N, CA and C atoms of all chains as a GROMACS GRO file, in nm:
protein
  651
    1MET      N    1  17.203  16.593   6.956
    1MET     CA    2  17.068  16.536   6.969
    1MET      C    3  17.014  16.564   7.109
    2SER      N    4  16.889  16.594   7.118
    2SER     CA    5  16.827  16.626   7.247
    2SER      C    6  16.829  16.504   7.339
    3GLU      N    7  16.850  16.532   7.471
    3GLU     CA    8  16.849  16.425   7.570
    3GLU      C    9  16.708  16.398   7.618
    4ARG      N   10  16.613  16.478   7.567
    4ARG     CA   11  16.474  16.462   7.609
    4ARG      C   12  16.427  16.321   7.573
    5GLU      N   13  16.358  16.259   7.669
    5GLU     CA   14  16.308  16.123   7.643
    5GLU      C   15  16.199  16.128   7.537
    6THR      N   16  16.216  16.053   7.434
    6THR     CA   17  16.112  16.044   7.332
    6THR      C   18  16.066  15.899   7.325
    7MET      N   19  15.948  15.882   7.270
    7MET     CA   20  15.891  15.749   7.263
    7MET      C   21  15.976  15.662   7.169
    8PRO      N   22  16.012  15.540   7.212
    8PRO     CA   23  16.090  15.452   7.123
    8PRO      C   24  16.012  15.421   6.994
    9TYR      N   25  16.085  15.403   6.887
    9TYR     CA   26  16.022  15.379   6.757
    9TYR      C   27  15.930  15.257   6.763
   10ARG      N   28  15.973  15.154   6.832
   10ARG     CA   29  15.892  15.031   6.838
   10ARG      C   30  15.764  15.050   6.919
   11GLU      N   31  15.766  15.142   7.013
   11GLU     CA   32  15.643  15.172   7.086
   11GLU      C   33  15.546  15.247   6.994
   12LYS      N   34  15.601  15.339   6.913
   12LYS     CA   35  15.515  15.411   6.818
   12LYS      C   36  15.449  15.314   6.721
   13VAL      N   37  15.526  15.215   6.674
   13VAL     CA   38  15.472  15.115   6.581
   13VAL      C   39  15.361  15.034   6.651
   14ALA      N   40  15.383  15.003   6.779
   14ALA     CA   41  15.280  14.927   6.854
   14ALA      C   42  15.153  15.010   6.869
   15TRP      N   43  15.168  15.140   6.898
   15TRP     CA   44  15.050  15.229   6.908
   15TRP      C   45  14.976  15.233   6.775
   16LEU      N   46  15.052  15.248   6.667
   16LEU     CA   47  14.990  15.253   6.533
   16LEU      C   48  14.911  15.125   6.506
   17SER      N   49  14.974  15.011   6.532
   17SER     CA   50  14.909  14.883   6.504
   17SER      C   51  14.785  14.863   6.590
   18MET      N   52  14.795  14.905   6.716
   18MET     CA   53  14.682  14.889   6.807
   18MET      C   54  14.566  14.980   6.766
   19LEU      N   55  14.596  15.105   6.734
   19LEU     CA   56  14.490  15.199   6.696
   19LEU      C   57  14.427  15.158   6.563
   20ALA      N   58  14.511  15.112   6.469
   20ALA     CA   59  14.457  15.067   6.339
   20ALA      C   60  14.360  14.951   6.360
   21MET      N   61  14.397  14.863   6.450
   21MET     CA   62  14.312  14.748   6.480
   21MET      C   63  14.181  14.793   6.544
   22LEU      N   64  14.189  14.886   6.640
   22LEU     CA   65  14.068  14.934   6.709
   22LEU      C   66  13.976  15.012   6.615
   23PHE      N   67  14.035  15.096   6.529
   23PHE     CA   68  13.954  15.180   6.440
   23PHE      C   69  13.886  15.099   6.328
   24THR      N   70  13.939  14.981   6.298
   24THR     CA   71  13.880  14.902   6.190
   24THR      C   72  13.796  14.785   6.244
   25PHE      N   73  13.856  14.703   6.326
   25PHE     CA   74  13.782  14.586   6.374
   25PHE      C   75  13.685  14.622   6.487
   26GLY      N   76  13.703  14.736   6.550
   26GLY     CA   77  13.606  14.782   6.650
   26GLY      C   78  13.468  14.800   6.586
   27PRO      N   79  13.459  14.887   6.484
   27PRO     CA   80  13.331  14.903   6.414
   27PRO      C   81  13.280  14.773   6.351
   28TYR      N   82  13.372  14.692   6.296
   28TYR     CA   83  13.332  14.566   6.232
   28TYR      C   84  13.260  14.476   6.332
   29PHE      N   85  13.322  14.454   6.448
   29PHE     CA   86  13.261  14.364   6.547
   29PHE      C   87  13.136  14.428   6.610
   30THR      N   88  13.131  14.562   6.614
   30THR     CA   89  13.009  14.628   6.663
   30THR      C   90  12.893  14.597   6.568
   31LEU      N   91  12.921  14.605   6.437
   31LEU     CA   92  12.818  14.573   6.338
   31LEU      C   93  12.776  14.426   6.348
   32VAL      N   94  12.875  14.339   6.364
   32VAL     CA   95  12.845  14.195   6.375
   32VAL      C   96  12.756  14.169   6.498
   33ALA      N   97  12.793  14.230   6.610
   33ALA     CA   98  12.718  14.207   6.734
   33ALA      C   99  12.578  14.266   6.728
   34SER      N  100  12.563  14.375   6.649
   34SER     CA  101  12.432  14.440   6.642
   34SER      C  102  12.338  14.371   6.542
   35GLY      N  103  12.391  14.270   6.474
   35GLY     CA  104  12.307  14.196   6.379
   35GLY      C  105  12.296  14.263   6.244
   36TYR      N  106  12.388  14.351   6.211
   36TYR     CA  107  12.387  14.420   6.082
   36TYR      C  108  12.399  14.322   5.966
   37PHE      N  109  12.475  14.214   5.989
   37PHE     CA  110  12.488  14.110   5.886
   37PHE      C  111  12.395  13.995   5.924
   38PRO      N  112  12.279  13.983   5.858
   38PRO     CA  113  12.189  13.873   5.892
   38PRO      C  114  12.253  13.737   5.863
   39GLU      N  115  12.222  13.639   5.947
   39GLU     CA  116  12.283  13.506   5.935
   39GLU      C  117  12.242  13.440   5.804
   40LYS      N  118  12.340  13.415   5.719
   40LYS     CA  119  12.316  13.346   5.592
   40LYS      C  120  12.422  13.239   5.577
   41PRO      N  121  12.397  13.137   5.494
   41PRO     CA  122  12.500  13.033   5.476
   41PRO      C  123  12.624  13.090   5.408
   42LEU      N  124  12.736  13.025   5.436
   42LEU     CA  125  12.862  13.067   5.373
   42LEU      C  126  12.851  13.056   5.220
   43PRO      N  127  12.911  13.138   5.136
   43PRO     CA  128  13.009  13.238   5.179
   43PRO      C  129  12.948  13.372   5.223
   44ASP      N  130  12.820  13.400   5.198
   44ASP     CA  131  12.756  13.526   5.239
   44ASP      C  132  12.841  13.646   5.196
   45LEU      N  133  12.823  13.685   5.070
   45LEU     CA  134  12.910  13.788   5.011
   45LEU      C  135  12.902  13.923   5.083
   46ARG      N  136  12.787  13.956   5.141
   46ARG     CA  137  12.774  14.084   5.211
   46ARG      C  138  12.868  14.088   5.333
   47GLN      N  139  12.864  13.980   5.407
   47GLN     CA  140  12.951  13.971   5.525
   47GLN      C  141  13.098  13.966   5.483
   48LEU      N  142  13.122  13.889   5.375
   48LEU     CA  143  13.260  13.879   5.324
   48LEU      C  144  13.311  14.016   5.281
   49ALA      N  145  13.224  14.095   5.216
   49ALA     CA  146  13.262  14.230   5.173
   49ALA      C  147  13.290  14.317   5.294
   50GLY      N  148  13.210  14.302   5.398
   50GLY     CA  149  13.232  14.378   5.522
   50GLY      C  150  13.369  14.350   5.581
   51TYR      N  151  13.405  14.222   5.582
   51TYR     CA  152  13.537  14.184   5.635
   51TYR      C  153  13.648  14.236   5.544
   52ALA      N  154  13.628  14.222   5.411
   52ALA     CA  155  13.731  14.265   5.315
   52ALA      C  156  13.757  14.415   5.326
   53ILE      N  157  13.649  14.493   5.340
   53ILE     CA  158  13.665  14.639   5.353
   53ILE      C  159  13.741  14.672   5.482
   54THR      N  160  13.704  14.602   5.589
   54THR     CA  161  13.771  14.624   5.719
   54THR      C  162  13.921  14.596   5.707
   55ALA      N  163  13.954  14.482   5.646
   55ALA     CA  164  14.095  14.444   5.633
   55ALA      C  165  14.169  14.542   5.543
   56ALA      N  166  14.104  14.586   5.435
   56ALA     CA  167  14.167  14.680   5.341
   56ALA      C  168  14.195  14.815   5.409
   57VAL      N  169  14.098  14.862   5.488
   57VAL     CA  170  14.117  14.990   5.559
   57VAL      C  171  14.232  14.977   5.660
   58GLN      N  172  14.236  14.863   5.728
   58GLN     CA  173  14.343  14.842   5.826
   58GLN      C  174  14.480  14.845   5.759
   59VAL      N  175  14.492  14.773   5.648
   59VAL     CA  176  14.620  14.768   5.576
   59VAL      C  177  14.658  14.910   5.529
   60THR      N  178  14.559  14.985   5.479
   60THR     CA  179  14.586  15.121   5.431
   60THR      C  180  14.637  15.209   5.545
   61ILE      N  181  14.570  15.202   5.661
   61ILE     CA  182  14.614  15.281   5.777
   61ILE      C  183  14.757  15.242   5.816
   62LEU      N  184  14.784  15.110   5.816
   62LEU     CA  185  14.917  15.063   5.856
   62LEU      C  186  15.025  15.110   5.759
   63VAL      N  187  14.996  15.100   5.627
   63VAL     CA  188  15.097  15.140   5.527
   63VAL      C  189  15.126  15.288   5.540
   64ILE      N  190  15.020  15.371   5.544
   64ILE     CA  191  15.040  15.517   5.556
   64ILE      C  192  15.109  15.550   5.688
   65GLY      N  193  15.065  15.485   5.795
   65GLY     CA  194  15.124  15.510   5.928
   65GLY      C  195  15.272  15.476   5.930
   66HIS      N  196  15.308  15.362   5.872
   66HIS     CA  197  15.450  15.323   5.871
   66HIS      C  198  15.534  15.421   5.789
   67ILE      N  199  15.478  15.467   5.677
   67ILE     CA  200  15.552  15.565   5.594
   67ILE      C  201  15.576  15.693   5.674
   68VAL      N  202  15.471  15.741   5.740
   68VAL     CA  203  15.483  15.865   5.820
   68VAL      C  204  15.582  15.846   5.935
   69LEU      N  205  15.571  15.731   6.004
   69LEU     CA  206  15.661  15.706   6.118
   69LEU      C  207  15.807  15.698   6.072
   70ARG      N  208  15.830  15.629   5.962
   70ARG     CA  209  15.968  15.617   5.912
   70ARG      C  210  16.024  15.753   5.870
   71ARG      N  211  15.937  15.833   5.807
   71ARG     CA  212  15.980  15.965   5.761
   71ARG      C  213  16.015  16.056   5.880
   72ASN      N  214  15.938  16.044   5.987
   72ASN     CA  215  15.960  16.131   6.104
   72ASN      C  216  16.062  16.075   6.202
   73ASN      N  217  16.104  15.950   6.183
   73ASN     CA  218  16.201  15.888   6.276
   73ASN      C  219  16.309  15.815   6.195
   74ARG      N  220  16.372  15.891   6.106
   74ARG     CA  221  16.468  15.828   6.014
   74ARG      C  222  16.578  15.751   6.087
   75LEU      N  223  16.634  15.809   6.192
   75LEU     CA  224  16.745  15.742   6.262
   75LEU      C  225  16.695  15.626   6.346
   76ASP      N  226  16.594  15.652   6.428
   76ASP     CA  227  16.543  15.549   6.520
   76ASP      C  228  16.490  15.426   6.447
   77SER      N  229  16.431  15.448   6.328
   77SER     CA  230  16.370  15.335   6.256
   77SER      C  231  16.475  15.239   6.202
   78LYS      N  232  16.600  15.287   6.191
   78LYS     CA  233  16.706  15.201   6.136
   78LYS      C  234  16.786  15.129   6.244
   79VAL      N  235  16.766  15.170   6.370
   79VAL     CA  236  16.841  15.107   6.480
   79VAL      C  237  16.785  14.968   6.507
   80PRO      N  238  16.871  14.864   6.506
   80PRO     CA  239  16.819  14.729   6.533
   80PRO      C  240  16.768  14.716   6.677
   81ALA      N  241  16.680  14.619   6.699
   81ALA     CA  242  16.624  14.596   6.832
   81ALA      C  243  16.736  14.560   6.930
   82ASP      N  244  16.732  14.621   7.048
   82ASP     CA  245  16.833  14.585   7.149
   82ASP      C  246  16.771  14.488   7.250
   83GLU      N  247  16.845  14.456   7.356
   83GLU     CA  248  16.799  14.354   7.451
   83GLU      C  249  16.668  14.392   7.519
   84ARG      N  250  16.649  14.523   7.545
   84ARG     CA  251  16.524  14.567   7.610
   84ARG      C  252  16.406  14.550   7.515
   85ASP      N  253  16.428  14.588   7.388
   85ASP     CA  254  16.321  14.572   7.288
   85ASP      C  255  16.281  14.424   7.276
   86ILE      N  256  16.383  14.338   7.271
   86ILE     CA  257  16.357  14.194   7.254
   86ILE      C  258  16.284  14.137   7.376
   87ALA      N  259  16.325  14.181   7.496
   87ALA     CA  260  16.260  14.132   7.619
   87ALA      C  261  16.113  14.175   7.623
   88ILE      N  262  16.086  14.300   7.585
   88ILE     CA  263  15.948  14.349   7.584
   88ILE      C  264  15.866  14.272   7.481
   89LYS      N  265  15.926  14.250   7.365
   89LYS     CA  266  15.857  14.176   7.259
   89LYS      C  267  15.825  14.033   7.305
   90GLN      N  268  15.922  13.969   7.368
   90GLN     CA  269  15.902  13.830   7.413
   90GLN      C  270  15.789  13.820   7.514
   91ARG      N  271  15.785  13.915   7.608
   91ARG     CA  272  15.679  13.914   7.711
   91ARG      C  273  15.542  13.933   7.646
   92SER      N  274  15.536  14.025   7.549
   92SER     CA  275  15.407  14.055   7.485
   92SER      C  276  15.359  13.937   7.400
   93VAL      N  277  15.450  13.875   7.329
   93VAL     CA  278  15.412  13.761   7.245
   93VAL      C  279  15.368  13.644   7.333
   94SER      N  280  15.436  13.626   7.445
   94SER     CA  281  15.401  13.519   7.537
   94SER      C  282  15.259  13.537   7.591
   95ALA      N  283  15.225  13.661   7.631
   95ALA     CA  284  15.089  13.688   7.683
   95ALA      C  285  14.985  13.668   7.573
   96ALA      N  286  15.017  13.716   7.453
   96ALA     CA  287  14.922  13.703   7.341
   96ALA      C  288  14.900  13.557   7.304
   97TYR      N  289  15.004  13.476   7.319
   97TYR     CA  290  14.993  13.334   7.286
   97TYR      C  291  14.884  13.267   7.372
   98TYR      N  292  14.882  13.298   7.501
   98TYR     CA  293  14.783  13.237   7.590
   98TYR      C  294  14.641  13.279   7.553
   99VAL      N  295  14.626  13.405   7.514
   99VAL     CA  296  14.494  13.454   7.470
   99VAL      C  297  14.452  13.379   7.344
  100LEU      N  298  14.546  13.368   7.251
  100LEU     CA  299  14.517  13.303   7.123
  100LEU      C  300  14.484  13.154   7.139
  101ILE      N  301  14.564  13.086   7.221
  101ILE     CA  302  14.542  12.942   7.237
  101ILE      C  303  14.409  12.917   7.309
  102THR      N  304  14.374  13.002   7.406
  102THR     CA  305  14.244  12.990   7.474
  102THR      C  306  14.131  13.013   7.373
  103GLY      N  307  14.148  13.117   7.292
  103GLY     CA  308  14.047  13.149   7.191
  103GLY      C  309  14.029  13.036   7.090
  104MET      N  310  14.140  12.979   7.047
  104MET     CA  311  14.131  12.873   6.946
  104MET      C  312  14.068  12.747   7.004
  105ILE      N  313  14.089  12.719   7.131
  105ILE     CA  314  14.023  12.604   7.195
  105ILE      C  315  13.873  12.628   7.199
  106LEU      N  316  13.834  12.750   7.238
  106LEU     CA  317  13.692  12.783   7.245
  106LEU      C  318  13.627  12.775   7.107
  107VAL      N  319  13.693  12.837   7.009
  107VAL     CA  320  13.634  12.848   6.875
  107VAL      C  321  13.644  12.716   6.797
  108GLY      N  322  13.759  12.652   6.808
  108GLY     CA  323  13.781  12.534   6.725
  108GLY      C  324  13.734  12.404   6.786
  109VAL      N  325  13.725  12.399   6.918
  109VAL     CA  326  13.689  12.272   6.984
  109VAL      C  327  13.546  12.276   7.041
  110ILE      N  328  13.509  12.387   7.102
  110ILE     CA  329  13.378  12.394   7.169
  110ILE      C  330  13.268  12.449   7.079
  111MET      N  331  13.297  12.558   7.009
  111MET     CA  332  13.191  12.623   6.929
  111MET      C  333  13.128  12.537   6.820
  112PRO      N  334  13.204  12.447   6.755
  112PRO     CA  335  13.141  12.366   6.649
  112PRO      C  336  13.023  12.281   6.700
  113PHE      N  337  13.014  12.258   6.831
  113PHE     CA  338  12.901  12.181   6.885
  113PHE      C  339  12.773  12.264   6.890
  114THR      N  340  12.792  12.398   6.894
  114THR     CA  341  12.674  12.484   6.914
  114THR      C  342  12.652  12.584   6.800
  115SER      N  343  12.756  12.611   6.720
  115SER     CA  344  12.745  12.717   6.619
  115SER      C  345  12.800  12.668   6.486
  116SER      N  346  12.780  12.754   6.385
  116SER     CA  347  12.835  12.720   6.253
  116SER      C  348  12.852  12.849   6.173
  117GLY      N  349  12.907  12.836   6.053
  117GLY     CA  350  12.918  12.947   5.958
  117GLY      C  351  12.994  13.068   6.010
  118TRP      N  352  12.938  13.185   5.980
  118TRP     CA  353  13.007  13.311   6.012
  118TRP      C  354  13.024  13.332   6.162
  119GLU      N  355  12.940  13.269   6.242
  119GLU     CA  356  12.955  13.284   6.387
  119GLU      C  357  13.091  13.231   6.432
  120ILE      N  358  13.127  13.116   6.375
  120ILE     CA  359  13.258  13.060   6.408
  120ILE      C  360  13.370  13.144   6.348
  121VAL      N  361  13.349  13.185   6.220
  121VAL     CA  362  13.452  13.267   6.153
  121VAL      C  363  13.476  13.395   6.231
  122ASN      N  364  13.367  13.465   6.267
  122ASN     CA  365  13.383  13.591   6.339
  122ASN      C  366  13.439  13.572   6.479
  123SER      N  367  13.404  13.462   6.542
  123SER     CA  368  13.461  13.435   6.675
  123SER      C  369  13.611  13.412   6.666
  124ALA      N  370  13.652  13.337   6.563
  124ALA     CA  371  13.796  13.314   6.542
  124ALA      C  372  13.866  13.446   6.514
  125LEU      N  373  13.806  13.528   6.428
  125LEU     CA  374  13.864  13.660   6.398
  125LEU      C  375  13.876  13.744   6.524
  126PHE      N  376  13.770  13.740   6.606
  126PHE     CA  377  13.771  13.820   6.729
  126PHE      C  378  13.885  13.778   6.821
  127MET      N  379  13.906  13.648   6.834
  127MET     CA  380  14.012  13.601   6.923
  127MET      C  381  14.150  13.638   6.868
  128ILE      N  382  14.164  13.635   6.734
  128ILE     CA  383  14.292  13.677   6.674
  128ILE      C  384  14.316  13.825   6.701
  129VAL      N  385  14.210  13.906   6.679
  129VAL     CA  386  14.222  14.050   6.703
  129VAL      C  387  14.253  14.077   6.850
  130LEU      N  388  14.185  14.004   6.939
  130LEU     CA  389  14.208  14.022   7.083
  130LEU      C  390  14.354  13.988   7.119
  131ALA      N  391  14.404  13.878   7.063
  131ALA     CA  392  14.542  13.839   7.090
  131ALA      C  393  14.640  13.946   7.039
  132GLU      N  394  14.611  14.000   6.922
  132GLU     CA  395  14.696  14.106   6.866
  132GLU      C  396  14.691  14.230   6.955
  133LEU      N  397  14.571  14.265   7.001
  133LEU     CA  398  14.558  14.383   7.088
  133LEU      C  399  14.635  14.363   7.218
  134VAL      N  400  14.629  14.242   7.272
  134VAL     CA  401  14.704  14.212   7.395
  134VAL      C  402  14.853  14.228   7.368
  135GLN      N  403  14.898  14.178   7.252
  135GLN     CA  404  15.040  14.186   7.220
  135GLN      C  405  15.087  14.332   7.208
  136PHE      N  406  15.012  14.411   7.129
  136PHE     CA  407  15.051  14.552   7.112
  136PHE      C  408  15.038  14.627   7.245
  137GLY      N  409  14.933  14.596   7.319
  137GLY     CA  410  14.912  14.661   7.449
  137GLY      C  411  15.026  14.633   7.545
  138MET      N  412  15.070  14.507   7.547
  138MET     CA  413  15.181  14.470   7.636
  138MET      C  414  15.311  14.540   7.595
  139VAL      N  415  15.330  14.560   7.465
  139VAL     CA  416  15.450  14.632   7.418
  139VAL      C  417  15.445  14.776   7.470
  140VAL      N  418  15.329  14.840   7.454
  140VAL     CA  419  15.313  14.979   7.500
  140VAL      C  420  15.336  14.988   7.651
  141VAL      N  421  15.272  14.898   7.725
  141VAL     CA  422  15.286  14.899   7.872
  141VAL      C  423  15.432  14.875   7.912
  142GLY      N  424  15.498  14.781   7.841
  142GLY     CA  425  15.639  14.751   7.869
  142GLY      C  426  15.727  14.874   7.855
  143TYR      N  427  15.707  14.948   7.747
  143TYR     CA  428  15.789  15.068   7.726
  143TYR      C  429  15.750  15.179   7.823
  144ARG      N  430  15.621  15.196   7.850
  144ARG     CA  431  15.576  15.303   7.941
  144ARG      C  432  15.629  15.281   8.082
  145ARG      N  433  15.628  15.156   8.127
  145ARG     CA  434  15.677  15.125   8.262
  145ARG      C  435  15.824  15.162   8.278
  146GLN      N  436  15.899  15.147   8.169
  146GLN     CA  437  16.043  15.172   8.178
  146GLN      C  438  16.081  15.308   8.124
  147ALA      N  439  15.980  15.391   8.092
  147ALA     CA  440  16.012  15.523   8.037
  147ALA      C  441  16.082  15.606   8.143
  148ALA      N  442  16.185  15.679   8.100
  148ALA     CA  443  16.263  15.760   8.195
  148ALA      C  444  16.184  15.883   8.239
  149MET      N  445  16.406  13.966   9.956
  149MET     CA  446  16.522  14.055   9.951
  149MET      C  447  16.491  14.172   9.858
  150THR      N  448  16.499  14.292   9.914
  150THR     CA  449  16.469  14.409   9.830
  150THR      C  450  16.595  14.491   9.809
  151GLY      N  451  16.601  14.558   9.700
  151GLY     CA  452  16.715  14.643   9.668
  151GLY      C  453  16.703  14.696   9.528
  152SER      N  454  16.796  14.779   9.491
  152SER     CA  455  16.791  14.833   9.354
  152SER      C  456  16.932  14.859   9.304
  153ILE      N  457  16.941  14.866   9.172
  153ILE     CA  458  17.071  14.894   9.111
  153ILE      C  459  17.078  15.043   9.079
  154ASN      N  460  17.175  15.110   9.139
  154ASN     CA  461  17.199  15.251   9.108
  154ASN      C  462  17.313  15.261   9.008
  155ASN      N  463  17.322  15.374   8.942
  155ASN     CA  464  17.435  15.392   8.850
  155ASN      C  465  17.474  15.539   8.840
  156ASN      N  466  17.597  15.560   8.791
  156ASN     CA  467  17.652  15.696   8.778
  156ASN      C  468  17.663  15.736   8.632
  157ILE      N  469  17.584  15.676   8.547
  157ILE     CA  470  17.604  15.698   8.403
  157ILE      C  471  17.587  15.846   8.366
  158ARG      N  472  17.487  15.911   8.425
  158ARG     CA  473  17.465  16.053   8.390
  158ARG      C  474  17.589  16.135   8.420
  159LEU      N  475  17.647  16.114   8.540
  159LEU     CA  476  17.767  16.187   8.582
  159LEU      C  477  17.885  16.153   8.491
  160LEU      N  478  17.900  16.023   8.462
  160LEU     CA  479  18.012  15.979   8.379
  160LEU      C  480  18.002  16.034   8.237
  161ARG      N  481  17.881  16.043   8.186
  161ARG     CA  482  17.863  16.102   8.051
  161ARG      C  483  17.904  16.249   8.054
  162PHE      N  484  17.866  16.318   8.163
  162PHE     CA  485  17.901  16.459   8.178
  162PHE      C  486  18.053  16.475   8.178
  163LEU      N  487  18.120  16.386   8.252
  163LEU     CA  488  18.267  16.394   8.261
  163LEU      C  489  18.335  16.357   8.130
  164GLN      N  490  18.265  16.286   8.045
  164GLN     CA  491  18.319  16.250   7.913
  164GLN      C  492  18.274  16.354   7.811
  165SER      N  493  18.296  16.479   7.841
  165SER     CA  494  18.262  16.589   7.750
  165SER      C  495  18.115  16.586   7.710
  166GLU      N  496  18.028  16.557   7.808
  166GLU     CA  497  17.882  16.556   7.786
  166GLU      C  498  17.845  16.464   7.669
  167MET      N  499  17.895  16.342   7.680
  167MET     CA  500  17.859  16.241   7.579
  167MET      C  501  17.707  16.223   7.580
  168THR      N  502  17.646  16.216   7.463
  168THR     CA  503  17.500  16.203   7.460
  168THR      C  504  17.458  16.059   7.485
  169GLN      N  505  17.331  16.043   7.522
  169GLN     CA  506  17.276  15.908   7.541
  169GLN      C  507  17.283  15.830   7.410
  170ALA      N  508  17.260  15.900   7.301
  170ALA     CA  509  17.262  15.833   7.170
  170ALA      C  510  17.402  15.780   7.138
  171GLU      N  511  17.504  15.861   7.170
  171GLU     CA  512  17.642  15.819   7.143
  171GLU      C  513  17.678  15.696   7.227
  172LEU      N  514  17.644  15.703   7.356
  172LEU     CA  515  17.673  15.590   7.444
  172LEU      C  516  17.597  15.466   7.397
  173GLY      N  517  17.471  15.485   7.363
  173GLY     CA  518  17.390  15.373   7.315
  173GLY      C  519  17.449  15.309   7.191
  174GLN      N  520  17.493  15.395   7.100
  174GLN     CA  521  17.553  15.345   6.975
  174GLN      C  522  17.679  15.264   7.005
  175ARG      N  523  17.758  15.312   7.100
  175ARG     CA  524  17.885  15.243   7.131
  175ARG      C  525  17.864  15.108   7.201
  176VAL      N  526  17.760  15.099   7.281
  176VAL     CA  527  17.739  14.973   7.354
  176VAL      C  528  17.633  14.884   7.288
  177GLY      N  529  17.569  14.936   7.184
  177GLY     CA  530  17.475  14.852   7.107
  177GLY      C  531  17.334  14.848   7.161
  178VAL      N  532  17.290  14.960   7.219
  178VAL     CA  533  17.149  14.969   7.260
  178VAL      C  534  17.093  15.103   7.212
  179THR      N  535  16.961  15.119   7.223
  179THR     CA  536  16.900  15.242   7.176
  179THR      C  537  16.918  15.355   7.279
  180ARG      N  538  16.897  15.478   7.231
  180ARG     CA  539  16.906  15.595   7.319
  180ARG      C  540  16.804  15.584   7.433
  181GLN      N  541  16.686  15.531   7.400
  181GLN     CA  542  16.582  15.520   7.504
  181GLN      C  543  16.620  15.418   7.611
  182THR      N  544  16.694  15.315   7.571
  182THR     CA  545  16.736  15.215   7.670
  182THR      C  546  16.839  15.275   7.765
  183ILE      N  547  16.931  15.357   7.711
  183ILE     CA  548  17.026  15.426   7.799
  183ILE      C  549  16.951  15.517   7.896
  184ALA      N  550  16.849  15.587   7.845
  184ALA     CA  551  16.769  15.676   7.931
  184ALA      C  552  16.701  15.595   8.041
  185ALA      N  553  16.647  15.478   8.005
  185ALA     CA  554  16.579  15.394   8.104
  185ALA      C  555  16.678  15.340   8.208
  186ILE      N  556  16.799  15.305   8.164
  186ILE     CA  557  16.902  15.255   8.258
  186ILE      C  558  16.942  15.369   8.354
  187GLU      N  559  16.967  15.487   8.298
  187GLU     CA  560  17.006  15.602   8.380
  187GLU      C  561  16.901  15.632   8.487
  188ALA      N  562  16.776  15.621   8.448
  188ALA     CA  563  16.666  15.654   8.539
  188ALA      C  564  16.637  15.540   8.637
  189GLY      N  565  16.709  15.429   8.623
  189GLY     CA  566  16.688  15.316   8.712
  189GLY      C  567  16.560  15.238   8.683
  190LYS      N  568  16.504  15.260   8.563
  190LYS     CA  569  16.379  15.192   8.526
  190LYS      C  570  16.405  15.058   8.459
  191TYR      N  571  16.527  15.040   8.412
  191TYR     CA  572  16.562  14.914   8.344
  191TYR      C  573  16.700  14.870   8.389
  192SER      N  574  16.711  14.744   8.428
  192SER     CA  575  16.840  14.688   8.466
  192SER      C  576  16.899  14.615   8.346
  193PRO      N  577  17.014  14.661   8.297
  193PRO     CA  578  17.071  14.599   8.177
  193PRO      C  579  17.125  14.460   8.205
  194SER      N  580  17.148  14.384   8.098
  194SER     CA  581  17.213  14.254   8.114
  194SER      C  582  17.356  14.278   8.162
  195LEU      N  583  17.416  14.172   8.213
  195LEU     CA  584  17.555  14.183   8.259
  195LEU      C  585  17.646  14.227   8.146
  196GLU      N  586  17.619  14.175   8.026
  196GLU     CA  587  17.703  14.209   7.911
  196GLU      C  588  17.698  14.359   7.880
  197VAL      N  589  17.576  14.414   7.876
  197VAL     CA  590  17.563  14.557   7.846
  197VAL      C  591  17.624  14.640   7.959
  198ALA      N  592  17.606  14.595   8.084
  198ALA     CA  593  17.664  14.667   8.198
  198ALA      C  594  17.817  14.672   8.185
  199PHE      N  595  17.877  14.558   8.147
  199PHE     CA  596  18.023  14.556   8.128
  199PHE      C  597  18.064  14.646   8.011
  200ARG      N  598  17.984  14.644   7.906
  200ARG     CA  599  18.016  14.729   7.790
  200ARG      C  600  18.015  14.877   7.828
  201ILE      N  601  17.914  14.915   7.908
  201ILE     CA  602  17.904  15.055   7.952
  201ILE      C  603  18.025  15.091   8.038
  202ALA      N  604  18.056  15.004   8.132
  202ALA     CA  605  18.172  15.029   8.219
  202ALA      C  606  18.300  15.040   8.136
  203ALA      N  607  18.315  14.953   8.039
  203ALA     CA  608  18.435  14.954   7.954
  203ALA      C  609  18.442  15.084   7.873
  204GLU      N  610  18.327  15.135   7.835
  204GLU     CA  611  18.322  15.260   7.758
  204GLU      C  612  18.379  15.375   7.839
  205PHE      N  613  18.354  15.371   7.971
  205PHE     CA  614  18.407  15.476   8.060
  205PHE      C  615  18.543  15.438   8.118
  206LYS      N  616  18.594  15.321   8.077
  206LYS     CA  617  18.724  15.271   8.125
  206LYS      C  618  18.726  15.261   8.278
  207LEU      N  619  18.618  15.208   8.333
  207LEU     CA  620  18.606  15.194   8.478
  207LEU      C  621  18.562  15.051   8.511
  208PRO      N  622  18.595  15.004   8.633
  208PRO     CA  623  18.542  14.873   8.673
  208PRO      C  624  18.390  14.882   8.691
  209LEU      N  625  18.324  14.770   8.676
  209LEU     CA  626  18.177  14.765   8.680
  209LEU      C  627  18.120  14.832   8.805
  210GLU      N  628  18.184  14.804   8.922
  210GLU     CA  629  18.127  14.852   9.048
  210GLU      C  630  18.137  15.004   9.064
  211GLN      N  631  18.217  15.069   8.981
  211GLN     CA  632  18.222  15.216   8.988
  211GLN      C  633  18.113  15.281   8.901
  212VAL      N  634  18.050  15.198   8.819
  212VAL     CA  635  17.941  15.250   8.734
  212VAL      C  636  17.806  15.207   8.792
  213PHE      N  637  17.799  15.082   8.833
  213PHE     CA  638  17.673  15.028   8.889
  213PHE      C  639  17.696  14.988   9.034
  214GLN      N  640  17.599  15.020   9.118
  214GLN     CA  641  17.607  14.980   9.259
  214GLN      C  642  17.475  14.917   9.302
  215TRP      N  643  17.486  14.814   9.384
  215TRP     CA  644  17.367  14.750   9.442
  215TRP      C  645  17.336  14.818   9.574
  216GLN      N  646  17.211  14.868   9.588
  216GLN     CA  647  17.173  14.934   9.712
  216GLN      C  648  17.060  14.857   9.779
  217GLU      N  649  17.083  14.817   9.903
  217GLU     CA  650  16.982  14.741   9.981
  217GLU      C  651  16.867  14.834  10.021
   0.00000   0.00000   0.00000
């Protein structure tokens, strides 16, 4: 086997998850911010369809991406996480937790006084997506910093 | 207090009939990339993994890892 440093399998998975999130929820939140979905009372099927399509595309990208990654990294994908993988994961989850808890306080405690309906739903979704991006980003940064 | 942990893993692998990073990783229970990161001084392993690596080369810990001020 080559001694050449290659990207760890878990870093590839983090890149996949991060890019899938950006390619799907990026356009979704751009449309939301641009007013593409006019404010209507819940459930607002047009907005719901927009979210459903976004989620479906994300899942499709992730499923295809995981199949391709596993096929191209047969050995690495079967190796269990070691202490470095676990440490990087713990740091990333810890950072994402603070983003998520801040977001949930803003959305769940403060926003109900000023907003309602899809504004709250989309704000909650945005904070979840942001927390996920922070988590995947921290995983990538963790591996890059320690890359040989 | 500043300092770093150096190691001779690359040399020791060479002396062990050019053992690969993957082989060493498999024997001590870490990934090939983690061995690469340890060799490059980018990651300091836990004491347990450090002892496992030293045991793999049948050497005391201080002959594999050294603390440099």
